[in-house]
C-alpha positions as CSV (number, residue, x, y, z in Angstrom):
1,M,-4.4,-1.6,-14.9
2,A,-1.0,-1.7,-13.0
3,D,1.6,-1.1,-15.1
4,P,4.7,-3.0,-14.4
5,A,7.2,-0.7,-16.4
6,A,5.9,2.3,-13.8
7,A,6.4,0.1,-10.9
8,Y,10.1,-0.9,-12.4
9,A,11.2,2.7,-12.7
10,F,9.6,3.8,-9.2
11,S,11.7,0.9,-7.3
12,K,14.9,1.8,-9.3
13,L,14.4,5.3,-8.4
14,A,14.2,4.3,-4.6
15,E,17.1,1.9,-5.0
16,H,19.1,4.9,-6.3
17,L,18.1,6.7,-3.3
18,R,19.2,4.3,-0.9
19,M,22.4,4.1,-2.5
20,R,22.9,7.8,-2.4
21,A,22.3,8.2,1.1
22,D,24.6,11.0,0.9
23,V,22.3,13.2,-0.7
24,Q,20.1,15.1,2.1
25,N,16.6,15.4,2.1
26,I,16.9,18.9,2.0
27,D,19.0,19.3,-0.9
28,L,16.5,17.3,-2.9
29,M,13.7,19.6,-1.8
30,V,15.7,22.8,-2.9
31,L,16.8,21.1,-6.3
32,A,13.6,19.0,-7.2
33,G,10.8,19.8,-5.2
34,F,10.4,16.5,-3.6
35,C,12.3,14.2,-1.0
36,R,12.4,10.4,0.3
37,N,9.4,11.5,2.6
38,C,7.5,12.7,-0.4
39,L,8.1,9.4,-2.4
40,S,7.2,7.5,0.8
41,K,3.9,9.4,0.7
42,W,3.1,8.4,-2.8
43,Y,3.6,4.7,-2.4
44,H,1.8,4.7,1.0
45,A,-1.0,6.6,-1.0
46,G,-1.0,4.4,-4.1
47,A,-1.2,1.6,-1.7
48,W,-4.0,2.3,-0.1
49,Q,-5.8,3.5,-3.3
50,H,-5.4,-0.3,-4.6
51,G,-6.8,-1.6,-1.3
52,I,-3.0,-2.9,0.0
53,D,-2.6,-2.0,3.6
54,I,1.0,-0.5,3.9
55,S,1.4,2.1,6.7
56,Y,3.5,5.2,6.2
57,D,6.2,3.6,8.4
58,R,6.5,0.7,6.1
59,A,6.3,2.7,3.0
60,C,9.3,4.9,4.5
61,E,11.3,1.8,5.5
62,Y,10.8,0.5,1.6
63,V,12.1,3.8,0.3
64,Y,15.0,4.4,2.7
65,G,16.2,0.5,3.2
66,V,15.9,1.0,6.7
67,P,13.3,2.6,9.4
68,Y,13.6,6.4,8.7
69,K,14.2,6.9,11.9
70,E,17.5,4.7,12.0
71,W,18.3,6.5,8.3
72,K,18.3,9.6,10.2
73,R,20.7,8.6,12.6
74,L,22.6,7.2,10.3
75,H,22.9,9.6,7.5
76,Q,20.7,12.7,8.2
77,Q,23.3,15.8,9.0
78,P,22.2,19.2,10.5
79,A,20.7,21.6,8.0
80,T,23.0,24.8,7.6
81,E,21.4,28.3,7.4
82,E,22.2,28.4,3.5
83,Q,20.1,25.2,3.1
84,L,17.4,26.5,5.1
85,R,17.5,30.0,3.1
86,K,17.1,28.0,-0.1
87,M,14.3,25.9,1.3
88,V,12.0,28.8,2.4
89,E,13.0,30.7,-1.4
90,T,12.1,27.7,-3.1
91,K,9.1,26.7,-1.3
92,A,6.4,27.8,-4.2
93,G,8.0,24.9,-6.1
94,H,7.8,22.0,-3.3
95,A,5.6,19.2,-3.8
96,Q,3.0,20.0,-1.2
97,H,-0.5,21.4,-0.8
98,E,-1.6,24.3,1.4
99,P,-2.5,22.9,4.9
100,Q,-6.4,22.7,5.3
101,A,-6.4,23.3,9.3
102,Y,-8.3,26.8,8.6
103,K,-11.1,25.1,6.2
104,A,-10.6,28.2,4.0
105,T,-13.2,27.8,1.1
106,Q,-10.2,28.8,-1.2
107,P,-6.5,29.2,-0.7
108,P,-5.1,32.6,-0.4
109,P,-4.1,34.3,-3.6
110,S,-0.3,34.0,-3.3
111,A,-0.4,30.2,-2.8
112,P,1.2,28.0,-4.9
113,R,-0.9,25.7,-7.2
114,L,0.8,22.5,-8.0
115,L,-0.5,19.1,-8.9
116,S,1.2,17.0,-6.6
117,D,-1.1,16.3,-3.6
118,V,2.0,15.3,-0.9
119,C,3.2,17.5,1.8
120,C,6.4,16.9,3.7
121,N,5.0,15.8,7.0
122,P,3.9,12.4,8.1
123,V,0.7,10.9,7.2
124,Q,-1.9,8.7,8.6
125,S,-3.7,6.0,7.2
126,P,-7.8,6.6,6.7
127,T,-8.3,4.1,9.9
128,E,-5.6,6.0,12.0
129,Q,-6.9,9.4,11.3
130,M,-7.7,11.6,14.2
131,P,-10.5,14.3,13.8
132,P,-8.9,17.5,13.8
133,M,-9.3,20.1,16.3
134,E,-12.8,22.4,15.8
135,F,-12.8,26.3,16.5
136,K,-15.5,28.3,15.9
137,P,-14.7,31.6,14.2
138,P,-14.8,34.4,17.2
139,T,-17.9,36.1,18.2
140,G,-16.9,40.1,16.9
141,P,-14.3,41.9,14.8
142,V,-10.7,41.1,15.9
143,A,-8.4,43.6,15.3
144,I,-4.6,41.6,15.2
145,R,-1.9,44.5,15.8
146,L,1.0,42.3,15.6
147,G,4.5,42.7,16.8
148,V,7.3,40.3,15.8
149,L,10.9,39.6,17.4
150,T,13.3,37.7,16.2
151,V,15.7,36.5,18.7
152,S,19.2,35.6,17.5
153,D,22.8,36.3,17.7
154,R,23.4,35.9,13.9
155,A,20.6,37.3,12.6
156,A,21.2,40.3,14.4
157,A,24.6,40.5,13.5
158,G,23.8,40.2,9.7
159,V,25.5,37.0,9.4
160,Y,22.6,35.1,7.8
161,D,18.9,36.7,6.7
162,D,15.9,36.4,9.5
163,L,13.7,33.4,8.6
164,G,11.7,33.0,11.3
165,G,10.2,36.5,11.4
166,P,8.7,36.6,7.8
167,E,7.3,33.4,8.2
168,V,5.6,34.7,11.4
169,V,3.8,37.3,9.1
170,R,3.3,35.1,6.2
171,S,1.8,32.4,8.0
172,L,-0.9,34.8,9.6
173,E,-1.5,36.7,6.7
174,E,-3.0,33.3,5.4
175,F,-4.8,32.5,8.4
176,V,-6.9,35.8,8.5
177,A,-7.4,35.2,4.7
178,S,-9.2,32.2,5.8
179,G,-12.6,31.2,6.8
180,V,-11.7,30.4,10.3
181,A,-10.3,33.7,10.6
182,K,-13.9,35.9,9.4
183,G,-14.0,39.4,11.1
184,C,-9.9,39.3,11.7
185,T,-7.8,42.0,10.4
186,L,-4.1,41.9,10.7
187,E,-1.6,44.9,11.1
188,V,2.1,44.4,11.6
189,I,2.8,47.2,14.0
190,C,6.3,46.3,14.7
191,R,9.2,44.3,13.5
192,A,13.3,44.0,15.4
193,T,15.8,41.7,15.2
194,V,17.8,41.4,18.6
195,P,20.7,39.1,19.8
196,D,20.1,36.5,22.4
197,E,20.6,38.8,25.3
198,S,17.6,39.3,27.8
199,A,18.0,42.7,28.4
200,A,17.5,43.7,25.0
201,I,14.5,41.1,24.5
202,Q,12.9,42.6,27.4
203,R,13.3,46.5,26.3
204,F,11.3,45.5,23.2
205,L,8.6,43.2,24.7
206,L,7.9,46.0,27.3
207,E,7.8,49.2,24.9
208,W,5.6,47.2,22.4
209,T,3.0,46.4,24.9
210,K,2.9,50.0,26.8
211,R,-1.1,50.1,28.3
212,T,-0.5,54.0,27.0
213,A,1.0,53.7,23.5
214,E,-1.3,54.6,20.5
215,L,-0.3,51.4,18.5
216,R,0.5,49.4,21.0
217,C,0.6,45.5,20.2
218,N,-2.1,43.1,21.4
219,L,-0.3,40.2,20.3
220,V,3.4,40.0,20.5
221,L,5.2,36.9,18.7
222,T,8.9,35.8,19.3
223,T,10.7,33.3,17.4
224,G,14.0,32.1,18.4
225,G,15.9,31.3,21.7
226,T,13.8,28.8,23.2
227,G,16.3,25.7,23.2
228,L,18.6,24.4,25.9
229,A,21.8,26.2,24.5
230,P,23.2,28.6,27.1
231,R,22.1,31.7,25.1
232,D,18.6,30.7,24.5
233,V,17.2,33.3,27.2
234,T,13.7,34.0,25.4
235,P,11.5,32.0,27.9
236,E,13.1,33.7,30.8
237,A,12.9,37.2,29.3
238,T,9.2,37.0,28.3
239,L,8.5,35.5,32.0
240,A,10.4,38.5,33.4
241,V,7.8,41.2,31.8
242,V,4.6,39.3,31.9
243,D,1.8,40.0,34.7
244,R,0.3,36.6,34.1
245,P,1.4,33.5,32.4
246,T,-0.7,31.1,30.1
247,P,0.5,27.8,30.2
248,G,-2.3,26.6,28.6
249,I,-0.9,28.0,25.5
250,S,2.7,26.7,26.0
251,E,1.2,23.1,26.8
252,L,-1.0,23.2,23.6
253,L,1.9,23.8,21.2
254,L,4.0,21.5,22.8
255,R,1.7,18.6,22.7
256,E,0.8,19.0,19.4
257,S,4.1,20.0,18.2
258,L,5.5,16.5,19.4
259,K,3.2,14.7,17.1
260,I,5.4,16.1,14.8
261,E,8.7,16.4,15.9
262,P,9.8,14.6,19.2
263,L,12.9,17.1,19.8
264,A,10.0,19.5,20.5
265,A,10.5,18.3,24.0
266,L,13.1,20.3,24.2
267,S,11.4,23.6,23.8
268,R,11.0,26.2,27.0
269,A,8.9,28.4,24.9
270,A,6.7,30.4,27.0
271,A,3.5,32.5,27.0
272,G,1.9,35.2,28.8
273,L,-0.3,38.1,29.4
274,R,1.1,41.9,29.5
275,H,-1.5,44.6,30.4
276,E,-3.9,43.6,27.5
277,S,-1.4,42.1,25.1
278,L,-0.3,38.4,24.6
279,I,3.3,37.2,24.3
280,V,3.8,34.1,22.7
281,N,7.3,32.1,22.1
282,L,7.6,30.3,19.0
283,P,10.4,28.4,17.9
284,G,13.3,29.8,15.2
285,R,12.9,27.6,12.7
286,P,10.5,28.8,9.8
287,K,9.1,25.1,9.3
288,A,8.4,25.0,12.8
289,V,7.1,28.3,13.1
290,R,4.7,27.2,10.6
291,E,3.8,24.1,12.6
292,N,3.1,26.2,15.8
293,L,0.8,28.9,13.9
294,L,-1.4,26.5,12.4
295,I,-1.9,25.2,15.9
296,L,-2.0,28.7,17.8
297,A,-3.7,30.7,14.9
298,P,-7.4,29.9,15.4
299,I,-7.6,30.3,19.1
300,L,-5.6,34.1,19.0
301,P,-8.9,36.2,18.3
302,H,-10.8,34.5,21.2
303,A,-8.0,35.4,23.4
304,L,-7.0,38.7,21.9
305,L,-11.4,39.2,22.2
306,Q,-11.1,38.5,25.8
307,L,-8.5,41.0,26.1
308,A,-10.1,43.7,24.8
309,N,-13.7,43.1,26.3
310,P,-12.4,41.4,29.8
311,P,-16.3,39.9,31.2
């Protein structure tokens, strides 16, 4: 039975948020663990539970008072480094569920277990949902020997903490704990932070992928420096050291990322092989790192197996 008092309270909350357009969504997430997108999802999900055909876009328009893209144009400000840092620090309290792309039998022990069944990515109505990409487990054990290179002038100078690198490690640890990654192990061999300088980036990529190195990385993931800014040179530095580019990986990440963030079209991320090592560029923002690894991680065991056991 519908509760008119609860519906009234919801409508007043949405009205209050429409009046307080000065309050950014990221600040709501940090302070309360939910934002306007979460509220839109609850509205969207509630409509479907009661047989009412309201799309997620319409739900957003109700909560925001205008189409979501219009609200972003009018009111959304670029997130500061301090806001991003707090967003990561408070992640365990956010209203979200762990991603199900890996079809794990259970979440990793460190995963938050909240009652909220919403996450801050756009949703699709049941009639609009596309089947997820299916990946078979690898045919043999795979030892991932990982190198993580963060490319950032300010992080290298200590102006702010490196957030992208830890997210790379965290996301792969979750993947290895999942069902799709059966037989995979993860060892973080090398980690470093460098400024946006091509020579510095190349030096680390060459050192970590030496064919004769005893603890050579078979997978190197960079984070940062893939955009259009003049100092974004990670793709050029990567392509300068690889023996063979792997454009299919870059195209896959771009195609799937565009479903979440239209500005992903501005990424110039590259990927390629050097000897028996795979190098892949990832974005710098932790959220984008995680989204990219949800796409990339399931194919990594197959790629590393081919590199270790060529036909």
